[in-house]
Structure formats: structure tokens, C-alpha cells
C-alpha positions as CSV (number, residue, x, y, z in Angstrom):
1,M,8.9,21.8,14.7
2,P,11.8,19.9,12.9
3,N,12.0,20.1,9.2
4,Y,11.6,16.7,7.7
5,Q,12.6,17.7,4.1
6,G,15.5,16.3,2.1
7,V,15.8,12.7,1.1
8,W,13.2,11.3,3.6
9,S,10.1,9.9,2.1
10,L,6.7,11.5,2.7
11,S,5.7,8.6,4.9
12,T,8.8,9.0,7.0
13,Q,8.2,12.7,7.4
14,F,4.6,12.1,8.4
15,Q,5.6,9.4,10.9
16,N,8.1,11.6,12.6
17,A,5.9,14.7,12.6
18,S,2.6,13.1,13.7
19,G,3.3,10.0,15.7
20,W,2.2,7.6,12.9
21,P,2.5,4.0,14.2
22,D,5.9,2.5,13.8
23,A,5.5,-0.3,11.2
24,T,8.7,-2.0,12.5
25,A,7.6,-2.3,16.1
26,E,7.5,-5.9,17.4
27,I,4.0,-6.2,19.0
28,G,2.8,-9.2,20.9
29,L,-0.8,-9.9,22.0
30,F,-2.0,-12.4,24.6
31,I,-5.7,-13.2,24.1
32,G,-8.5,-15.1,25.8
33,L,-7.1,-14.5,29.3
34,S,-8.9,-16.8,31.8
35,N,-11.3,-18.0,29.1
36,A,-12.6,-14.4,28.8
37,N,-12.4,-11.9,25.9
38,T,-9.5,-9.9,27.3
39,I,-6.5,-9.0,25.1
40,N,-3.2,-7.8,26.6
41,K,-0.4,-6.1,24.6
42,V,3.4,-6.2,25.1
43,D,6.3,-4.5,23.3
44,I,8.5,-7.6,22.6
45,A,11.8,-5.7,22.2
46,S,11.6,-4.1,25.7
47,A,10.7,-5.6,29.1
48,G,7.7,-4.3,31.0
49,N,4.1,-5.1,32.1
50,A,1.4,-5.8,29.6
51,T,-1.3,-3.3,28.9
52,D,-5.0,-3.7,28.0
53,F,-5.5,-3.8,24.3
54,G,-9.2,-4.5,23.7
55,D,-11.6,-7.4,23.5
56,M,-12.5,-10.4,21.4
57,L,-16.0,-10.8,20.2
58,S,-16.5,-14.0,22.2
59,A,-15.2,-15.0,25.6
60,A,-13.1,-18.1,25.1
61,G,-9.6,-19.4,25.9
62,Q,-7.6,-22.2,24.3
63,R,-7.7,-20.6,20.8
64,G,-5.4,-21.2,17.8
65,T,-3.7,-18.0,16.5
66,C,-1.9,-16.8,13.3
67,A,-0.9,-13.4,11.9
68,T,0.3,-11.2,9.1
69,K,2.5,-8.2,9.9
70,S,-0.6,-6.1,10.3
71,K,-3.3,-8.4,11.4
72,A,-3.8,-10.9,14.3
73,I,-6.2,-13.8,13.8
74,A,-7.6,-16.3,16.4
75,G,-9.9,-19.3,15.8
76,G,-11.9,-21.7,17.9
77,G,-11.7,-21.9,21.7
78,S,-13.3,-23.1,24.8
79,G,-17.0,-24.0,24.3
80,N,-16.0,-25.6,21.0
81,I,-16.7,-22.4,19.1
82,N,-16.0,-22.3,15.4
83,S,-15.6,-18.6,14.9
84,I,-12.5,-16.9,13.6
85,E,-11.8,-13.3,14.7
86,S,-9.3,-10.7,13.6
87,F,-7.9,-7.3,14.7
88,L,-5.1,-5.0,13.7
89,F,-1.9,-4.9,15.8
90,T,-1.8,-1.1,15.7
91,T,-5.5,-0.4,16.6
92,S,-6.9,-1.3,20.0
93,G,-10.6,-2.0,20.3
94,T,-12.9,-5.0,19.6
95,A,-12.1,-7.8,17.2
96,A,-14.0,-8.3,13.9
97,D,-15.5,-11.4,12.5
98,F,-13.3,-13.2,9.9
99,G,-15.2,-16.4,9.2
100,D,-15.6,-19.9,10.6
101,L,-13.4,-23.0,11.1
102,T,-14.5,-26.2,9.3
103,L,-15.2,-27.6,12.8
104,G,-15.8,-25.9,16.1
105,R,-13.2,-27.0,18.7
106,T,-11.1,-26.0,21.6
107,E,-7.5,-26.8,22.7
108,L,-6.2,-26.3,19.1
109,S,-3.0,-24.7,18.0
110,G,-2.2,-22.2,15.2
111,F,0.7,-20.9,13.1
112,N,1.3,-19.2,9.8
113,S,3.5,-18.5,6.7
114,A,3.5,-15.0,5.3
115,T,0.1,-15.7,3.5
116,R,-1.6,-18.7,5.1
117,G,-2.9,-19.3,8.6
118,I,-3.2,-22.9,10.0
119,F,-5.4,-24.2,12.8
120,I,-4.4,-27.7,13.9
121,G,-5.7,-30.4,16.2
122,G,-8.1,-29.8,19.1
123,D,-11.0,-31.3,20.9
124,D,-14.7,-31.1,19.8
125,G,-15.9,-33.5,22.4
126,S,-13.3,-36.0,21.3
127,Y,-9.7,-35.6,20.2
128,N,-9.4,-34.3,16.6
129,D,-7.0,-34.6,13.8
130,T,-8.3,-31.7,11.7
131,I,-6.0,-29.2,10.0
132,D,-7.7,-26.1,8.5
133,Y,-6.2,-23.2,6.6
134,I,-7.1,-19.7,5.7
135,T,-5.7,-17.1,3.3
136,M,-5.1,-14.4,5.9
137,A,-5.5,-11.4,3.6
138,T,-9.0,-12.4,2.7
139,E,-11.9,-12.9,5.1
140,G,-13.8,-16.1,4.8
141,N,-14.2,-19.6,6.1
142,A,-11.4,-22.0,6.7
143,I,-10.7,-24.8,4.2
144,D,-9.6,-28.4,4.9
145,F,-5.9,-28.9,4.6
146,G,-5.4,-32.5,5.7
147,N,-5.0,-34.4,8.9
148,L,-2.6,-35.1,11.8
149,T,-1.2,-38.6,12.0
150,T,-3.1,-39.0,15.4
151,A,-6.1,-37.0,16.7
152,T,-4.5,-34.7,19.3
153,A,-5.4,-31.7,21.5
154,S,-3.5,-29.4,23.7
155,G,-0.2,-29.5,21.8
156,G,2.1,-26.6,20.9
157,G,2.4,-25.1,17.4
158,C,5.2,-23.1,15.7
159,S,6.5,-22.3,12.2
160,N,8.9,-20.6,9.9
161,S,7.9,-19.2,6.5
162,T,7.5,-22.6,4.9
163,R,7.0,-25.3,7.6
164,G,4.7,-25.7,10.6
165,L,5.2,-27.9,13.6
166,F,2.8,-29.4,16.1
167,G,4.3,-31.0,19.2
168,G,3.0,-33.0,22.2
169,G,-0.5,-33.0,23.4
170,S,-3.2,-35.5,24.5
171,T,-4.6,-38.4,22.5
172,S,-7.0,-41.2,23.3
173,G,-4.0,-43.3,24.2
174,G,-2.5,-40.7,26.6
175,N,0.0,-37.8,26.4
176,V,2.5,-38.0,23.5
177,N,6.0,-36.8,22.8
178,T,5.6,-36.7,19.0
179,I,6.3,-33.7,16.7
180,E,4.6,-33.6,13.4
181,Y,5.1,-31.1,10.5
182,I,3.4,-29.8,7.4
183,T,4.5,-27.6,4.5
184,I,2.2,-24.6,5.0
185,D,1.6,-23.4,1.4
186,T,0.6,-26.9,0.2
187,T,-2.1,-29.2,1.4
188,G,-1.8,-32.8,2.7
189,N,-1.4,-34.8,5.9
190,A,1.2,-34.2,8.6
191,A,4.4,-36.2,8.7
192,D,6.7,-37.2,11.5
193,F,9.4,-34.7,12.5
194,G,10.9,-36.1,15.7
195,D,10.2,-36.3,19.4
196,L,10.0,-33.9,22.4
197,T,12.2,-34.7,25.4
198,G,9.2,-36.3,27.1
199,S,5.5,-36.9,26.7
200,K,3.5,-33.9,27.7
201,T,0.3,-31.9,27.2
202,Q,-1.0,-28.4,27.8
203,L,2.3,-27.0,26.6
204,T,2.9,-24.0,24.4
205,G,4.9,-23.5,21.2
206,T,6.5,-20.5,19.5
207,S,9.3,-19.7,17.0
208,N,11.5,-17.3,15.1
209,S,12.6,-18.0,11.6
210,T,15.0,-20.8,12.5
211,R,14.0,-22.3,15.9
212,G,10.8,-23.7,17.3
213,I,10.5,-23.7,21.1
214,F,8.1,-25.7,23.3
215,A,7.7,-24.8,26.9
216,G,5.8,-25.8,30.1
217,G,3.1,-28.4,30.3
218,Q,1.0,-30.5,32.6
219,G,2.9,-31.5,35.7
220,P,3.3,-28.6,36.0
221,L,6.6,-28.4,34.0
222,N,9.3,-25.7,33.8
223,V,11.0,-27.3,30.8
224,I,11.9,-25.3,27.7
225,E,13.2,-27.3,24.6
226,Y,13.9,-26.4,21.0
227,V,14.2,-27.8,17.5
228,T,15.6,-26.4,14.2
229,I,12.5,-26.1,12.1
230,A,14.2,-26.5,8.7
231,S,15.5,-29.9,9.6
232,T,13.9,-32.9,11.3
233,G,15.0,-34.5,14.5
234,N,14.3,-34.7,18.3
235,A,14.0,-31.6,20.5
236,V,17.0,-30.6,22.7
237,D,16.9,-29.0,26.2
238,F,17.0,-25.2,26.2
239,G,16.6,-24.3,29.9
240,D,13.8,-23.6,32.4
241,L,10.9,-21.3,32.9
242,T,11.1,-19.1,36.0
243,Y,7.9,-20.8,37.2
244,A,6.6,-24.3,36.4
245,R,3.2,-24.2,34.7
246,R,0.8,-25.5,32.2
247,R,-1.9,-23.9,30.0
248,L,0.4,-20.9,29.3
249,G,0.6,-18.7,26.2
250,S,3.6,-17.8,24.1
251,L,4.8,-15.6,21.2
252,S,8.0,-14.5,19.5
253,G,9.7,-11.6,17.8
254,S,12.8,-11.7,15.7
255,T,15.1,-12.4,18.7
256,R,13.0,-13.0,21.8
257,S,10.4,-15.6,22.8
258,L,7.9,-14.8,25.6
259,F,5.9,-17.1,27.8
260,A,2.9,-15.8,29.9
261,G,0.4,-16.9,32.5
262,G,-0.5,-20.5,33.1
263,D,-1.3,-22.4,36.3
264,G,1.2,-24.2,38.5
265,A,1.2,-24.1,42.2
266,A,-1.1,-21.1,41.6
267,T,-2.5,-19.2,38.6
268,S,0.2,-16.8,37.3
269,N,0.5,-13.4,35.7
270,I,4.2,-13.9,35.0
271,I,5.7,-13.1,31.6
272,D,9.1,-14.8,31.0
273,F,11.5,-14.3,28.1
274,V,14.4,-16.0,26.4
275,I,16.7,-15.1,23.6
276,T,15.5,-17.6,21.0
277,N,18.8,-18.5,19.3
278,T,20.7,-19.0,22.5
279,T,20.1,-21.5,25.4
280,G,19.6,-20.9,29.1
281,N,16.9,-20.2,31.7
282,A,14.2,-17.7,31.2
283,S,14.3,-14.2,32.7
284,D,11.5,-12.0,34.0
285,F,9.9,-9.7,31.4
286,G,7.0,-8.2,33.3
287,D,3.4,-9.1,34.3
288,L,0.1,-9.6,32.5
289,T,-2.8,-7.3,33.7
290,Q,-4.3,-10.3,35.6
291,T,-3.5,-13.9,36.7
292,T,-4.7,-16.2,34.0
293,Y,-4.5,-19.5,32.1
294,N,-5.7,-21.0,28.9
295,L,-4.4,-17.9,27.0
296,S,-2.9,-17.8,23.5
297,G,-0.2,-15.6,22.1
298,V,0.3,-14.0,18.7
299,S,2.8,-11.4,17.2
300,N,3.5,-9.4,14.1
301,R,7.0,-10.8,13.9
302,N,6.6,-14.5,14.5
303,G,8.7,-17.1,12.7
304,G,6.4,-17.4,9.8
305,L,6.7,-13.7,8.9
306,Q,10.5,-13.5,9.1
């Protein structure tokens, strides 16, 4: 066996000698596949097929998600459930109860800073303008944060470490192209950020520390567009997905953004990826373990954690 003495720390020696999980690995999870409790795992930095990770406590899709570097958190979902569940990125198995949302709802979005998780919008039988927050390090129920400017469901959410964005979605007046934003570690109502390239719903949002990306949508659409999160303004065309679809899931690492599943001409198991800080069409990453829609994505290196 190699000798891990010298200047290496005890933790580094243990990791190399025993296979201790790599704390720097960029792990992505897709949850709620086909409105079920299934969780798939991907290694964001390398291409390949997803593997089975474990199960949520409740079978539901269309959840909002947020994360720390060690913990993934998902709230709400189909059936208008109000539960929030959590699980560790490095430990496969079944999720644990975290607490409850202020209001049970589906078709909501989520994002985070390094400390707070946000659940935004949704549908509880009617379109909803609710914004909830949690302190991710502490289990417990969500707290009221403020409100969207318009009650909206099925939009896309993304964030950097200070600001969260919510774009598109369905309202009582139809689909919208608006993007709203909040400062995550305060409280208050959302404000106008700019507009998407078109009105759309059932899209997905994801981000690294600088760019927010919105992709897909009802149509189905293959459009990918982006904004610079730290500024305000309208979205700009990025490129195209490999397959036009809606009700897809997404997640990001430090350099890559992934888009998975969804339904277009048929329900898909496709995982696409782009290099977030460039522009261009998506490329094939691999496949989910099943064809699916209404899934959500979450990672341990999303834009709010960088």
C-alpha cells in the first residue's frame, strides 16, 4: 500500500487509502422521475448514463429544489404536497423528512444561496405567488419570504450566491415572458428583471455563478437562452436542445449545465449538456434510467454555491 505520510493531511491520507468520498466531485441528482419517487445520479464533470441513487419518501414530480454542498433538498410536488425532504449527495438511499412548506403546491421552482433555500410560485388549485425560504443547515418548516409580482406556476428558477431569478410560466392571463428576481438572504417581494425571448411555460432553469439558463418549454420548444444574473435585462439566445421538449429537469456544475427528460414528440430519457459560459447547441451527455417527465434537478455545485 502507498505511504501517505509527509505533508498530506490526515483526511487526505484517509481519502486516498480508503476510498473516502471526494468532497470536490460535482454530483447531480434528478428526482421525481415520472411523478414517482425515483432519484437518478450523474457525475456532472464526465459524460455517461445516470445511475439509480435512491428514493424520495413520497412519489411526486414537479418539485422545487435547493442544496448545500453536502445536502439536496426538495419541496412540494404533484398532488399539492407540502412536505420538504432532504438527502446527502454522497449517501444513496431514502430521503429524510426536513419539514413543511407554508403551502402545499405543485409546479413550483427552487434555488439557493450558500445558506438559504427558496421555493417560489406554483399551483395549489390556482396559480400562486408564494415565496418560502428555509435555512438549509437546520431542519424545520419554511417561512414566508414575500410574493411574486404575479401568481405563476411552471416557471424556471436559477440563482447565484446572492440573487435568485424566476422566469416564464403560466398565469391566469396565459403564459408569460417575464423574469423576476429576489435577493435571497433578505426578505421581500420579487422585482422585475427583464424578459425571456418569448412567452413560455413548463420550462426549466439552472445556473452557475454568473449565468442563468432557461431551456425548453411547452410547444414543445428546443430553445436555450441565458441572462447574466448579477445585472438586469432581457434573455439572449444561447442555442438549441438536441430534442424539443417541455416538463424537463436541469442542473449545473461549475462549468456545465445539464437538461434531462421531458416530453416532446415522445417522452424522453435524454440528458443534454452545454458549457454554461459559452453559447451553442447542446450535446449528448447520456441517458436517464427511464423515459420521464415532470422531474427536477439539483446539484452540489449549483450557482448559489459557487
